[in-house]
C-alpha positions as CSV (number, residue, x, y, z in Angstrom):
1,M,-39.3,-32.3,136.8
2,G,-38.1,-32.3,140.4
3,A,-41.2,-32.2,142.6
4,R,-44.1,-34.5,141.9
5,L,-47.3,-32.8,141.0
6,D,-50.8,-34.2,140.4
7,L,-51.3,-33.3,136.7
8,D,-54.5,-34.0,134.8
9,I,-54.0,-36.6,132.1
10,Q,-56.3,-34.6,129.8
11,Q,-54.1,-31.5,130.2
12,L,-51.0,-33.7,129.4
13,R,-52.8,-35.1,126.3
14,V,-53.6,-31.6,125.1
15,F,-50.0,-30.5,125.7
16,V,-48.5,-33.5,123.9
17,T,-50.9,-33.0,120.9
18,V,-50.1,-29.3,120.6
19,A,-46.4,-30.1,120.9
20,K,-46.6,-32.8,118.2
21,Y,-48.5,-30.6,115.7
22,G,-47.2,-27.2,116.7
23,S,-50.7,-25.7,116.4
24,I,-53.6,-25.1,118.8
25,H,-55.9,-25.1,115.7
26,R,-54.7,-28.6,114.6
27,A,-54.7,-30.0,118.1
28,S,-58.3,-28.8,118.6
29,D,-59.3,-30.6,115.4
30,I,-57.6,-33.8,116.4
31,L,-58.9,-33.7,120.0
32,C,-62.4,-32.6,118.9
33,R,-62.3,-29.6,121.3
34,S,-62.6,-25.9,120.7
35,Q,-59.5,-23.8,120.2
36,P,-60.3,-21.7,123.4
37,S,-60.6,-25.0,125.4
38,V,-57.2,-26.2,124.1
39,S,-55.6,-22.7,124.9
40,A,-57.2,-22.7,128.4
41,Q,-55.8,-26.2,129.1
42,I,-52.3,-25.1,128.0
43,K,-52.5,-21.9,130.1
44,S,-53.7,-23.8,133.1
45,L,-50.9,-26.3,132.8
46,E,-48.4,-23.4,132.5
47,T,-49.8,-21.8,135.6
48,T,-49.8,-25.0,137.6
49,L,-46.1,-25.7,136.7
50,G,-45.0,-22.1,136.8
51,I,-43.2,-22.3,133.4
52,T,-43.9,-21.3,129.9
53,L,-44.4,-24.5,127.8
54,F,-44.5,-22.9,124.3
55,E,-43.2,-19.9,122.5
56,R,-46.1,-18.5,120.5
57,T,-44.9,-17.5,117.0
58,S,-46.5,-16.5,113.7
59,R,-45.8,-20.0,112.5
60,G,-47.4,-21.8,115.5
61,M,-46.4,-23.1,118.9
62,V,-42.7,-24.0,119.5
63,V,-41.9,-26.0,122.7
64,T,-39.6,-24.3,125.1
65,Q,-36.8,-25.9,127.0
66,G,-39.0,-26.4,130.0
67,G,-41.7,-27.8,127.7
68,E,-39.2,-30.3,126.3
69,R,-38.5,-31.6,129.8
70,L,-42.2,-32.0,130.5
71,L,-42.7,-33.6,127.1
72,D,-40.1,-36.3,127.8
73,E,-42.2,-37.3,130.8
74,A,-45.7,-36.7,129.4
75,I,-45.4,-38.8,126.2
76,P,-45.0,-42.1,128.1
77,L,-47.8,-41.2,130.6
78,V,-50.2,-40.3,127.8
79,D,-49.3,-43.5,125.8
80,Q,-49.7,-45.6,129.0
81,H,-53.1,-44.0,129.6
82,K,-54.3,-44.9,126.1
83,Q,-53.7,-48.6,126.9
């Protein structure tokens, strides 16, 4: 990602969890949040970045090419924040 943005670590955590499990429902269970809350976090992150992070399919959420680039940067940040 070229420009530096101030992204909320909780949004990144939600994004990484949805990407890992491919499901807003599963991510909401793991994060102990409502499905609408998880969906809103993803939508807000997409709006902030101006890209689509997931393709929504009948089988769940599939990370887009732009989402993959963010995921490469988000995973280490989220892991570091856990520590």
